[in-house]
C-alpha positions as CSV (number, residue, x, y, z in Angstrom):
1,M,132.8,93.3,119.6
2,H,130.8,90.2,118.4
3,D,127.8,92.3,117.9
4,N,127.6,92.8,114.2
5,P,125.7,96.0,113.2
6,F,125.3,95.3,109.6
7,R,122.2,93.6,108.3
8,P,122.7,91.8,105.1
9,G,119.4,90.6,103.6
10,F,116.2,91.9,102.0
11,G,113.9,94.3,103.9
12,I,116.2,94.3,107.0
13,S,116.7,97.9,108.2
14,P,120.4,98.8,108.7
15,P,121.8,100.7,111.5
16,T,122.5,103.8,109.4
17,L,120.2,104.6,106.6
18,A,122.5,106.6,104.7
19,G,121.4,108.6,101.5
20,R,117.8,108.7,102.3
21,D,117.5,111.7,104.7
22,A,116.2,114.1,102.2
23,L,113.3,111.7,100.9
24,L,112.4,111.0,104.8
25,D,112.1,114.6,105.5
26,E,109.3,114.9,102.9
27,W,107.3,112.3,104.9
28,R,108.3,113.7,108.3
29,E,106.6,117.0,106.9
30,V,103.5,115.1,106.1
31,F,103.2,113.5,109.7
32,G,104.4,116.4,111.5
33,L,102.2,119.2,110.1
34,G,99.6,117.1,108.5
35,A,99.9,119.6,105.7
36,W,99.0,118.9,102.0
37,S,102.1,117.4,100.1
38,P,102.6,115.4,97.0
39,F,104.2,112.6,99.4
40,R,100.7,111.8,100.8
41,A,100.4,109.4,97.8
42,A,103.7,108.0,96.6
43,L,105.1,105.0,94.6
44,V,108.7,104.0,95.4
45,T,110.5,101.9,92.8
46,G,114.0,100.6,92.2
47,M,115.8,97.4,91.3
48,R,116.0,94.6,93.6
49,G,118.3,95.1,96.6
50,V,118.3,99.0,96.4
51,G,116.4,99.5,99.6
52,K,112.8,99.8,98.8
53,T,111.5,97.8,101.8
54,V,113.9,99.5,104.1
55,L,112.7,102.9,103.1
56,L,109.2,101.8,103.8
57,N,110.2,100.7,107.2
58,A,111.8,104.0,107.9
59,I,108.7,105.8,106.7
60,E,106.5,103.8,109.1
61,D,108.9,104.6,111.8
62,A,108.6,108.3,111.2
63,A,104.7,107.8,111.2
64,L,104.8,105.9,114.5
65,A,107.1,108.7,115.9
66,H,104.4,111.3,115.2
67,E,101.6,108.9,116.7
68,W,100.1,108.2,113.3
69,T,98.4,104.9,112.9
70,V,100.1,102.6,110.4
71,V,98.4,99.9,108.2
72,H,101.0,97.8,106.7
73,G,100.6,95.2,104.1
74,T,102.4,93.1,101.6
75,L,100.3,93.0,98.5
76,H,99.0,89.4,97.5
77,A,95.7,87.8,96.6
78,S,94.4,87.7,100.0
79,L,95.4,90.9,101.6
80,I,92.0,92.6,101.5
81,D,90.4,89.7,103.0
82,G,92.9,89.7,105.9
83,L,92.5,93.4,106.5
84,E,88.6,93.2,106.4
85,H,88.3,90.1,108.6
86,D,91.1,90.5,110.9
87,R,93.5,93.4,111.1
88,L,91.4,96.4,110.8
89,P,88.7,95.1,113.2
90,A,91.6,94.4,115.7
91,M,92.9,97.8,115.3
92,L,89.7,99.6,115.6
93,A,88.6,97.5,118.8
94,E,92.0,98.6,120.5
95,Q,91.7,102.3,119.5
96,D,88.0,102.9,119.8
97,A,86.6,103.3,123.3
98,A,83.1,102.6,121.9
99,A,84.2,99.5,120.1
100,V,82.7,97.3,122.8
101,T,79.3,98.3,124.5
102,R,77.0,96.5,127.0
103,D,73.2,96.4,126.3
104,L,71.0,96.1,129.3
105,T,69.0,92.8,129.0
106,G,67.2,92.6,132.3
107,V,67.2,93.4,136.2
108,T,67.6,90.7,138.9
109,V,65.6,91.8,141.9
110,A,66.8,89.1,144.2
111,Q,70.2,90.3,143.9
112,L,69.4,93.8,144.9
113,G,68.8,95.2,141.6
114,G,71.7,93.6,139.7
115,L,71.9,94.3,136.0
116,Q,72.0,91.7,133.3
117,T,74.0,92.9,130.2
118,A,75.1,91.6,127.0
119,V,78.4,92.4,125.3
120,K,78.1,93.9,121.9
121,A,81.1,94.5,119.6
122,Q,80.8,97.6,117.3
123,Y,83.3,96.2,114.8
124,E,81.9,92.8,113.8
125,R,84.3,91.0,111.4
126,E,82.5,91.7,108.2
127,P,84.0,92.9,104.8
128,R,83.9,96.7,104.9
129,L,87.4,98.0,104.0
130,E,86.4,101.4,103.2
131,S,84.3,102.3,106.3
132,M,86.7,100.7,108.6
133,L,89.6,102.6,107.1
134,G,87.4,105.8,107.3
135,R,86.8,105.1,111.0
136,L,90.5,104.7,111.8
137,V,91.1,108.1,110.2
138,E,88.4,109.8,112.4
139,L,90.1,108.2,115.5
140,A,93.5,109.4,114.5
141,E,92.3,112.8,113.6
142,A,90.5,113.1,117.1
143,R,94.1,112.8,118.5
144,G,95.5,115.2,115.9
145,T,97.2,112.6,113.9
146,G,96.5,110.6,110.8
147,V,96.7,107.2,109.1
148,L,99.5,105.8,106.9
149,V,98.8,103.0,104.4
150,S,102.2,101.3,103.5
151,L,102.1,98.6,100.8
152,D,105.2,96.6,99.8
153,E,105.6,94.3,96.9
154,V,103.4,95.7,94.3
155,A,102.9,93.0,91.7
156,K,101.0,92.5,88.5
157,E,99.1,89.7,90.2
158,S,97.9,91.8,92.9
159,L,96.8,95.0,91.1
160,E,93.1,94.2,92.1
161,Q,94.0,94.5,95.7
162,L,96.0,97.7,95.2
163,R,92.9,99.0,93.3
164,R,90.6,98.5,96.2
165,I,92.8,100.1,98.7
166,A,93.5,103.0,96.4
167,I,89.9,103.8,95.9
168,A,89.2,103.9,99.7
169,V,92.3,106.2,100.1
170,Q,91.4,108.3,97.2
171,H,88.0,108.9,98.8
172,L,89.3,110.1,102.0
173,Q,92.0,112.2,100.5
174,R,89.2,114.0,98.4
175,E,87.5,114.7,101.6
176,D,90.8,116.3,102.8
177,R,91.3,113.6,105.6
178,R,94.6,113.0,107.2
179,I,95.6,109.8,105.3
180,A,98.8,108.9,103.3
181,I,99.5,106.1,101.2
182,V,103.1,104.7,100.0
183,A,103.5,101.7,97.9
184,A,106.9,100.0,96.6
185,G,107.6,97.6,93.8
186,V,110.2,96.9,91.0
187,P,109.8,99.1,88.0
188,A,107.9,96.7,85.8
189,S,105.3,96.3,88.6
190,I,105.0,100.0,89.2
191,A,104.8,100.6,85.4
192,A,101.9,98.0,85.2
193,A,100.0,99.8,88.0
194,L,100.3,103.1,86.4
195,D,98.8,101.7,83.2
196,A,96.1,99.6,84.8
197,D,92.3,100.5,84.7
198,G,91.0,101.8,88.0
199,L,94.5,103.0,89.2
200,T,94.6,106.5,87.6
201,F,94.8,107.8,91.3
202,F,98.4,106.7,91.3
203,R,99.5,108.5,88.0
204,R,99.2,111.7,90.2
205,A,101.3,110.2,92.8
206,Q,104.8,111.2,93.7
207,Q,107.2,108.9,91.9
208,V,110.2,108.0,94.0
209,R,112.8,106.1,92.2
210,L,115.6,104.8,94.4
211,D,119.0,104.8,93.2
212,T,122.3,103.4,94.5
213,L,124.3,105.3,97.1
214,T,126.9,108.1,96.1
215,L,130.5,107.1,97.2
216,P,130.4,109.7,100.3
217,E,127.1,108.2,101.4
218,T,128.5,104.7,101.0
219,R,131.4,105.7,103.1
220,V,129.0,106.8,105.9
221,A,126.9,103.7,105.6
222,L,130.0,101.5,106.2
223,A,132.0,103.7,108.7
224,E,129.3,104.9,111.1
225,P,128.1,101.5,112.1
226,I,131.6,100.3,112.6
227,R,132.9,103.2,114.8
228,G,129.3,103.4,116.6
229,R,130.1,99.9,118.1
230,G,133.6,100.8,119.2
231,R,135.7,99.4,116.4
232,A,137.9,101.3,113.8
233,I,138.4,101.0,110.1
234,G,141.3,102.8,108.3
235,D,140.8,105.0,105.2
236,E,142.3,102.5,102.9
237,A,140.0,99.7,104.0
238,L,137.0,101.8,104.1
239,E,137.8,103.1,100.5
240,R,138.2,99.5,99.3
241,A,134.9,98.4,100.8
242,A,132.9,101.4,99.7
243,R,134.1,101.2,96.1
244,A,133.6,97.3,95.8
245,S,130.1,97.8,96.8
246,E,129.3,100.1,94.0
247,G,126.9,102.0,96.4
248,Y,124.4,99.0,96.1
249,P,122.7,99.0,99.5
250,Y,122.6,95.0,99.6
251,L,126.3,94.8,98.8
252,V,127.1,97.5,101.5
253,Q,125.6,95.4,104.1
254,S,127.0,92.1,102.9
255,I,130.6,93.5,102.8
256,G,130.2,95.4,106.1
257,A,128.9,92.1,107.9
258,R,131.6,89.9,106.5
259,A,134.4,92.3,107.1
260,W,133.2,92.7,110.7
261,E,133.1,88.9,111.2
262,Y,136.6,88.2,109.7
263,T,138.4,88.9,112.8
264,P,135.7,90.1,115.4
265,S,137.9,90.1,118.4
266,T,140.2,92.5,117.0
267,R,139.6,96.4,117.2
268,E,140.4,97.5,113.6
269,I,138.9,96.0,110.4
270,T,142.0,95.8,108.1
271,T,142.3,95.8,104.3
272,D,142.7,92.0,104.6
273,A,139.3,91.7,106.3
274,V,137.7,93.9,103.5
275,Q,139.5,91.8,100.8
276,H,138.0,88.7,102.2
277,A,134.5,90.2,102.8
278,V,134.4,91.6,99.0
279,E,135.3,88.2,97.6
280,V,132.6,86.4,99.7
281,A,130.0,89.1,99.2
282,H,130.5,89.3,95.5
283,A,130.2,85.5,95.0
284,A,127.0,85.5,97.1
285,M,125.5,88.3,94.8
286,G,124.8,85.5,92.3
287,E,122.4,83.4,94.3
288,S,121.0,86.2,96.3
289,V,120.4,88.8,93.8
290,I,121.3,87.9,90.0
291,V,119.7,84.6,89.7
292,P,116.2,85.5,91.1
293,A,116.4,88.6,88.9
294,L,117.0,86.2,85.9
295,R,114.2,84.0,86.7
296,G,111.3,86.4,85.7
297,L,112.7,87.0,82.4
298,S,112.1,85.4,78.9
299,S,114.7,83.4,77.2
300,R,115.4,86.3,74.8
301,D,115.6,88.7,77.6
302,R,118.4,86.6,78.9
303,D,119.9,86.3,75.6
304,Y,120.0,90.1,75.5
305,L,121.9,90.3,78.8
306,L,124.4,87.6,77.7
307,A,125.1,89.7,74.5
308,M,125.5,92.7,76.6
309,A,128.0,90.9,78.9
310,E,130.6,90.7,76.3
311,D,131.5,94.3,76.6
312,D,133.5,95.7,79.6
313,G,131.1,98.8,79.8
314,P,128.0,100.1,78.3
315,A,127.0,98.2,75.0
316,S,125.8,99.5,71.7
317,T,122.3,98.4,71.3
318,A,123.0,97.8,67.5
319,E,125.9,95.5,68.5
320,V,123.8,93.6,71.0
321,A,121.1,93.2,68.4
322,S,123.6,91.7,65.9
323,R,125.2,89.4,68.6
324,M,121.6,88.0,69.2
325,G,121.0,87.5,65.5
326,A,117.9,89.7,65.8
327,I,116.6,92.5,63.8
328,P,116.8,95.9,65.8
329,G,113.0,96.2,66.2
330,N,112.8,92.7,67.8
331,A,115.8,93.5,70.2
332,A,114.3,96.8,71.0
333,R,111.4,94.9,72.8
334,Q,113.7,93.0,75.0
335,R,115.6,96.3,75.8
336,S,112.3,97.9,76.8
337,R,111.2,95.1,79.2
338,L,114.7,95.1,80.7
339,L,114.6,98.8,81.2
340,D,111.0,98.6,82.9
341,G,112.2,95.7,85.0
342,G,115.2,97.7,86.5
343,I,117.7,95.1,85.1
344,I,119.6,97.4,82.7
345,V,119.9,101.3,82.3
346,A,120.3,103.5,79.3
347,P,123.2,105.9,80.1
348,E,123.0,107.5,76.7
349,R,121.4,107.2,73.5
350,G,122.0,103.8,71.7
351,K,123.7,102.4,74.9
352,V,122.7,100.0,77.5
353,D,124.4,98.9,80.8
354,F,123.7,96.6,83.8
355,A,121.6,98.2,86.6
356,I,122.6,95.4,89.0
357,P,126.2,95.3,90.2
358,R,128.3,92.3,89.2
359,M,125.7,90.8,86.7
360,R,128.1,91.4,83.8
361,E,130.9,89.3,85.7
362,H,128.3,86.7,87.1
363,L,127.2,86.1,83.5
364,R,130.5,85.7,82.1
365,A,131.5,83.3,84.9
366,H,128.2,81.4,84.9
367,P,126.8,81.8,81.3
368,H,124.3,78.9,81.9
369,D,122.5,81.0,84.5
370,A,121.1,82.9,81.5
371,Q,119.5,79.8,80.2
372,L,117.9,78.5,83.4
373,G,117.3,74.8,83.1
374,L,120.1,74.0,80.8
375,P,123.0,71.8,81.9
376,T,125.6,73.6,84.2
377,R,129.1,73.7,83.6
378,A,129.7,71.1,86.3
379,R,127.3,68.6,84.6
380,E,129.1,69.0,81.3
381,T,132.2,67.6,82.8
382,F,130.5,64.0,83.1
383,R,129.7,64.0,79.3
384,D,131.8,62.1,77.0
């Protein structure tokens, strides 16, 4: 009963991937039939903690289950160099029977015609991303499968790396070769990729925006792992856990893990265990999700969020601008950046709300987190 089935953390696949089956079916069709599909080129976006990396993991698993070759990478400044000089040559050497050949260099008569040979590697570690990727596709097609290129952490700083890979994949797709590509990133990074020169290929790609889970999906994501490991959870405890998570995948896993560990030797997870788990998980959201999300924002962006936090629900954009002491046009720029970054949503015209659960409560309790680097409440107690 101590084997916790929940996996709180970023990029760690949970035991039950609730709410994503319909999406995965789209990719399974690509891998199973090799047919043309808009999901052969796709961009996945969503706020931090909503499950982008977990979905990529599941897509890669689906590809491997159909015996496709998977080229995975996290986008950073040296990704292309690593692919060209290490990973692609290694993959080709493993898959291609002709990767290593022996050339006859001489005959030794004294040894009854013994042959002298020299080993020659076909895939020298030289920069040729396009040709090596094309050869991988040839080898996969010979087996009746294909190649999936899976890229995580799309960022403005790595758009040149993304462009190089996109050009190679686009060339092969134009030849109707069996290759698919999926890339994931936060909304602001995906928006930058769509606007960047040389990445028009992705403007025609399938856009997949991950949302939080529905309440029924959240119940499944919590109940199935618990019951699958031989424990029980009552309806009241399950409902409390599900609603407290707000369908946010990170919180689902965090609450589930802490409820499991509260009294691990008992068979049933009680409402007391869930209540404890909710309190701890909500407190942990600050350092794990909210503060990292705030770090990439400008001071005026954070001022906008503080002004929003004064309301218990969706805030009026005009009222937010007034609280900031800004003219509406200036405040609109902050609103636009926060929308692109997946930090806020616009539930209706003239209204904004927090996209990340618990951000309102966190900013109310820790307003100095919105002015990173300023004295905290604890430090202020030492002042005269």
